[in-house]
C-alpha positions in Angstrom: -23.4 5.6 -16.9 -21.4 8.6 -15.9 -17.9 8.2 -14.7 -15.3 10.8 -13.6 -13.1 10.5 -16.7 -15.7 12.1 -19.0 -16.7 15.0 -16.8 -15.8 18.6 -17.3 -13.4 20.2 -14.8 -16.3 21.9 -13.0 -18.3 18.7 -12.9 -15.1 16.9 -11.7 -14.9 19.3 -8.7 -18.5 19.0 -7.9 -18.3 15.2 -8.1 -15.4 15.2 -5.6 -17.4 17.5 -3.3 -20.2 15.0 -3.3 -17.9 12.1 -2.5 -16.4 14.2 0.3 -19.9 14.8 1.8 -20.5 11.0 1.6 -17.1 10.1 3.1 -15.7 12.7 5.4 -12.6 10.6 5.9 -11.5 11.6 2.4 -11.0 15.2 3.3 -7.3 15.2 2.3 -8.2 13.8 -1.1 -10.7 16.5 -1.8 -8.3 19.3 -0.5 -5.5 18.0 -2.6 -7.6 18.2 -5.8 -9.0 21.6 -5.1 -5.7 23.1 -3.8 -3.9 22.1 -7.0 -6.8 23.2 -9.2 -6.7 26.7 -7.7 -2.9 26.9 -8.3 -3.5 26.1 -12.0 -6.2 28.3 -13.5 -6.1 26.5 -16.8 -6.9 23.2 -15.1 -3.9 21.5 -16.6 -3.2 19.4 -13.5 -6.8 18.3 -13.2 -7.1 17.5 -16.9 -4.0 15.3 -16.7 -5.4 13.5 -13.7 -8.6 12.9 -15.6 -6.6 11.7 -18.6 -4.8 9.3 -16.3 -8.1 8.0 -15.0 -9.0 7.0 -18.5 -6.4 4.2 -18.3 -7.9 2.8 -15.1 -10.7 0.4 -15.2 -13.8 2.0 -16.7 -15.9 1.2 -13.7 -13.4 2.8 -11.3 -15.9 5.5 -10.3 -19.0 3.8 -11.4 -22.0 5.1 -9.4 -23.2 1.6 -8.8 -20.4 1.0 -6.3 -21.5 0.6 -2.7 -20.0 2.9 -0.1 -17.3 0.6 1.2 -16.0 -0.2 -2.3 -16.0 3.5 -3.2 -13.8 4.1 -0.2 -11.3 1.4 -1.2 -11.2 2.8 -4.8 -10.8 6.4 -3.7 -7.9 5.5 -1.3 -6.1 3.9 -4.3 -6.9 6.8 -6.5 -5.6 9.1 -3.8 -2.1 7.8 -4.3 -2.4 8.0 -8.1 -3.4 11.7 -7.7 -0.3 12.4 -5.5 1.9 10.9 -8.3 0.1 12.7 -11.2 0.2 16.1 -9.5 3.9 15.5 -8.6 4.7 14.7 -12.2 2.9 17.8 -13.5 4.8 20.0 -11.1 8.0 18.5 -12.2 7.0 19.0 -15.8 7.6 15.4 -16.6 6.0 14.0 -19.7 3.4 11.3 -19.2 3.3 8.9 -22.1 -0.4 8.1 -22.8 0.5 4.7 -24.3 1.2 3.2 -20.8 4.0 0.8 -21.2 6.0 -0.8 -18.4 9.1 -2.0 -20.2 11.3 -2.7 -17.1 14.3 -2.7 -19.3 16.4 0.0 -17.7 17.4 0.3 -14.0 18.3 3.9 -14.4 18.7 4.9 -10.8 19.6 3.1 -7.5 19.4 4.5 -4.0 21.9 3.1 -1.5 21.1 5.2 1.6 20.1 2.2 3.8 22.7 -0.3 5.2 20.3 -3.2 5.4 17.0 -4.6 4.2 14.5 -2.1 2.8 11.1 -3.3 3.7 8.6 -0.6 2.6 8.5 2.4 0.3 5.8 5.1 0.1 5.1 8.4 -1.6 4.0 11.0 0.9 1.4 13.7 0.3 4.0 16.3 -0.6 5.4 14.1 -3.4 8.5 12.9 -1.5 9.6 9.2 -1.4 10.1 7.6 2.0 11.5 4.2 3.0 12.0 2.1 6.1 14.6 -0.5 6.8 16.1 -3.1 9.2 18.9 -0.5 9.8 16.2 1.2 12.0 16.1 4.3 9.8 13.1 6.0 8.2 14.4 8.1 5.3 12.5 10.9 3.5 14.1 11.8 0.1 14.3 15.1 -1.8 11.8 14.9 -4.6 14.2 16.5 -7.1 17.4 14.5 -6.7 16.3 11.8 -4.2 19.1 12.5 -1.7 17.9 12.3 1.9 16.0 15.3 3.2 15.6 13.7 6.6 16.8 10.5 8.3 14.7 9.6 11.3 16.1 7.2 13.8 13.7 6.7 16.7 13.5 2.9 16.8 16.2 0.7 18.3 15.7 -2.0 15.7 14.2 -2.9 12.3 11.3 -0.8 11.0 9.0 -3.2 9.2 6.4 -0.9 7.9 5.3 2.8 7.8 2.3 4.6 6.5 1.0 8.2 6.3 -2.3 9.0 8.1 -4.9 11.4 6.8 -3.6 14.1 9.1 -0.2 13.7 7.4 1.5 12.2 10.4 3.7 9.1 9.7 3.3 5.9 11.7 6.1 3.4 12.0 6.2 -0.1 13.6 9.3 -2.0 14.6 11.1 -5.1 15.8 11.5 -3.2 19.1 7.8 -3.8 19.8 6.9 -0.1 19.5 4.8 2.0 17.2 5.8 5.7 16.7 3.7 8.5 15.5 5.8 11.2 13.8 4.9 14.7 12.8 6.9 16.3 10.0 7.8 19.9 10.6 9.1 22.7 8.2 12.8 22.8 7.4 13.1 19.0 7.4 12.5 18.6 11.1 10.2 16.3 13.0 8.9 15.4 16.4 7.6 12.1 17.8 4.2 13.0 19.2 3.4 9.5 20.7 5.0 6.1 21.2 2.5 3.2 21.4 3.6 0.4 23.6 1.4 -2.7 24.0 2.7 -5.6 21.8 4.9 -8.3 23.3 6.9 -9.0 20.1 7.8 -7.4 16.8 5.1 -5.1 15.4 4.9 -6.0 11.7 2.3 -3.7 10.2 0.0 -0.9 11.0 -3.0 0.5 9.1 -5.5 3.4 9.5 -9.2 2.5 9.3 -11.9 4.5 7.6 -13.1 5.7 11.0 -9.6 6.9 12.0 -8.6 4.1 14.3 -5.2 2.3 14.0 -4.9 -1.4 13.7 -1.5 -3.2 14.2 -0.4 -6.8 14.0 2.5 -8.5 15.7 4.6 -11.7 16.1 2.9 -11.9 19.5 0.0 -13.3 17.4 -2.3 -10.4 18.2 -4.0 -7.6 16.3 -4.5 -4.4 18.4 -7.0 -1.6 17.8 -6.0 1.9 18.8 -8.4 4.8 19.2 -7.6 8.5 19.6 -8.8 10.2 22.7 -10.7 13.3 21.8 -9.3 15.4 24.6 -5.6 14.7 24.6 -5.3 13.4 21.1 -3.3 10.3 22.2 -4.1 6.8 20.9 -5.0 4.1 23.4 -5.4 0.3 22.8 -9.1 -0.5 23.1 -9.1 -4.1 21.9 -6.8 -7.1 21.4 -7.7 -9.9 19.0 -5.7 -13.2 18.7 -4.9 -14.0 15.1 -2.5 -17.0 15.3 -1.4 -20.0 17.4 2.2 -20.8 16.6 4.7 -18.7 18.6 6.6 -16.0 16.8 4.6 -16.5 13.6 4.8 -13.6 11.1 1.4 -11.9 10.8 -0.1 -9.5 8.2 -3.3 -7.5 7.9 -5.2 -5.8 5.0 -8.3 -3.7 5.1 -10.9 -5.2 2.7 -13.4 -2.4 3.1 -14.9 -0.3 5.9 -16.5 -3.4 7.4 -13.9 -6.1 7.1 -10.2 -6.8 7.6 -8.2 -9.9 6.8 -5.3 -11.2 8.9 -2.8 -13.9 8.0 -0.4 -16.0 10.2 2.5 -17.4 8.2 3.5 -20.3 10.4 -0.2 -21.3 11.1 -0.9 -21.2 7.3 -4.3 -19.6 7.6 -6.1 -16.3 7.0 -9.1 -15.0 8.9 -11.7 -12.4 7.9 -12.9 -10.2 10.7 -16.0 -7.9 11.0 -14.8 -4.4 12.0 -18.4 -3.2 12.8 -19.3 -6.1 15.0 -16.5 -6.0 17.6 -14.1 -7.9 15.4 -16.2 -11.0 15.3 -14.8 -13.8 13.1 -16.4 -14.1 9.7 -14.4 -16.9 8.1 -11.2 -18.8 8.6 -9.5 -20.3 5.6 -6.8 -22.9 6.3 -4.0 -24.4 4.2 -2.9 -21.0 2.9 0.9 -21.0 2.7 1.1 -17.2 2.8 4.3 -15.1 2.5 5.4 -13.1 5.5 6.0 -9.9 3.5 3.8 -7.0 4.5 3.0 -6.3 0.8 2.1 -9.9 -0.3 -1.7 -9.4 0.0 -3.5 -7.2 -2.5 -7.2 -6.5 -3.2 -7.5 -6.8 -6.9 -11.1 -5.8 -7.4 -14.4 -5.8 -5.6 -14.5 -9.5 -5.0 -11.0 -10.9 -5.4 -8.0 -10.9 -3.0 -4.5 -12.1 -4.1 -2.2 -13.6 -1.5 1.4 -14.4 -2.4 2.7 -17.9 -1.5 5.9 -18.6 0.4 7.2 -22.1 -0.3 8.1 -23.6 -3.6 5.4 -23.9 -6.3 2.7 -22.2 -4.2 2.3 -19.2 -6.6 -0.6 -17.0 -5.7 -3.9 -17.7 -3.9 -7.0 -16.1 -5.4 -9.6 -15.6 -2.7 -13.3 -14.6 -3.2 -14.0 -11.9 -0.5 -17.7 -12.1 -1.0 -18.1 -15.7 0.1 -14.7 -15.9 1.8 -13.5 -19.0 -0.1 -10.4 -19.9 -2.1 -11.2 -19.6 -5.8 -8.0 -21.3 -6.9 -4.2 -21.3 -6.8 -2.8 -19.4 -9.8 0.7 -19.2 -11.3 2.0 -22.2 -9.3 5.4 -21.9 -11.0 6.2 -18.8 -8.9 8.1 -19.2 -5.7 8.2 -16.8 -2.8 5.8 -14.0 -3.9 6.8 -11.0 -1.7 5.0 -8.0 -3.3 1.9 -7.5 -5.5 0.5 -4.2 -6.9 -1.9 -3.0 -9.6 -0.5 -0.5 -12.0 -2.2 2.5 -13.6 -2.9 0.5 -16.8 -4.7 -2.2 -14.8 -2.0 -4.9 -15.1 -0.5 -6.6 -12.0 3.2 -6.3 -11.1 4.6 -9.0 -8.9 8.0 -9.3 -7.2 8.9 -13.0 -6.9 11.4 -15.7 -7.2 11.1 -17.4 -10.7 13.4 -19.8 -12.3 15.9 -19.3 -9.5 16.0 -15.6 -10.1 14.5 -12.5 -8.4 12.1 -11.1 -11.0 9.6 -8.4 -11.6 6.7 -10.0 -13.5 3.9 -8.2 -15.2 0.5 -9.9 -15.6 -3.0 -9.2 -16.9 -5.8 -10.3 -14.6 -8.4 -11.9 -16.8 -11.1 -14.5 -16.1 -9.9 -15.1 -12.6 -6.4 -15.9 -13.8 -3.1 -14.1 -14.3 -1.7 -14.1 -17.9 1.9 -13.3 -18.1 2.9 -10.2 -20.2 6.5 -9.9 -19.3 9.1 -11.2 -16.8 12.3 -9.3 -16.1 15.1 -10.4 -13.9 15.6 -7.6 -11.4 18.9 -6.0 -10.7 18.2 -6.7 -7.1 20.3 -9.3 -5.4 17.6 -10.3 -3.0 13.9 -10.5 -2.2 11.8 -7.6 -3.6 9.7 -6.5 -0.6 7.8 -3.6 -2.1 6.9 -1.9 -5.4 5.5 1.4 -6.4 4.2 2.4 -9.9 5.3 6.1 -9.9 3.6 6.8 -13.2 2.9 4.9 -16.5 6.6 4.4 -17.3 8.5 4.3 -14.0 8.5 1.6 -11.3 10.3 1.8 -8.0 11.2 -1.3 -6.0 13.0 -2.1 -2.7 14.8 -5.2 -1.6 16.7 -7.0 1.2 19.8 -6.1 -0.8 19.5 -2.7 1.0 18.7 -0.8 -2.3 15.8 1.1 -3.9 15.8 0.9 -7.7 14.0 2.9 -10.4 12.9 1.3 -13.6 11.6 2.3 -17.0 
């Protein structure tokens, strides 16, 4: 069965064109590929992207995927393409053997003065981070000094993401959501402030149909839709997702039809149907989920990993087809704050293990996590987020106010 990693460059372009026709929301992905292809007549960038795809799961672009699964896979691949193209532009060597040694913390950023909750690579290849010091920082992609420090919130920024139109959305302890447009010469403007939650806004996501969904300690999930005339977002729906006051909540898109929410204090998760007015699909109780915004991760087409919070809870493995717990895995782990899948298909987890803050690499096999390597992190606190920059570099952030680079 044909997959993208064995196509010629022309076939590769044509394939992405067809995906774009199927999924208009992926315009930015298609443009990014074609724009960089035109800049490099020899196709070096595209060839290296294709080579990187070889190290992903072989069914990554399998034509048997249904539409919603394809969207999920393409969004993940979108980030990998950013990173691959950035590395090619910087003329950095990509080691085809794919090895995450985690032996050397070769760079540390100390621009924040408090907890660093969330890190992200933007479309232009720059790293960004948000913190409880109320700053959003965008770093120079050459030396990682701040290009821009944005201070528009009056308190902690818990999460930020970049929309398909390249605007950045932040959410904060100050109960507000800000939509920020980046301008040339390292300038910016706040184009809208969304005010509707009654407590801290903990996370915000963009859906496949360009709505925004936020969750808050006010125990609600709010849906925001853009007005076609004035281009402002307005809250069109509020869904209650918890019962215990001030509980930390979290959300994750499963596919174009479903979203899952968690309430830490309530110890349950709920699956919601996006297409049927957010009707409840299934509630799963006795899930001692971590409060970190990066502790839920969709590992494949039918499995969701959720990090536990209290001692010996490990990670919950959830079947997203029948919405049931498969089992609790790696119970020796405590306080699982962050989970990501790396380019080589292994799982990297930031957790508390043997009374140490560690980065732990696993292989997901037969519905279980098999440990490959555990490394005590140089962080002095909880590891809130992780990015796999390429096949040899990992970036992590922590409540010790630092961002660290590993190889």
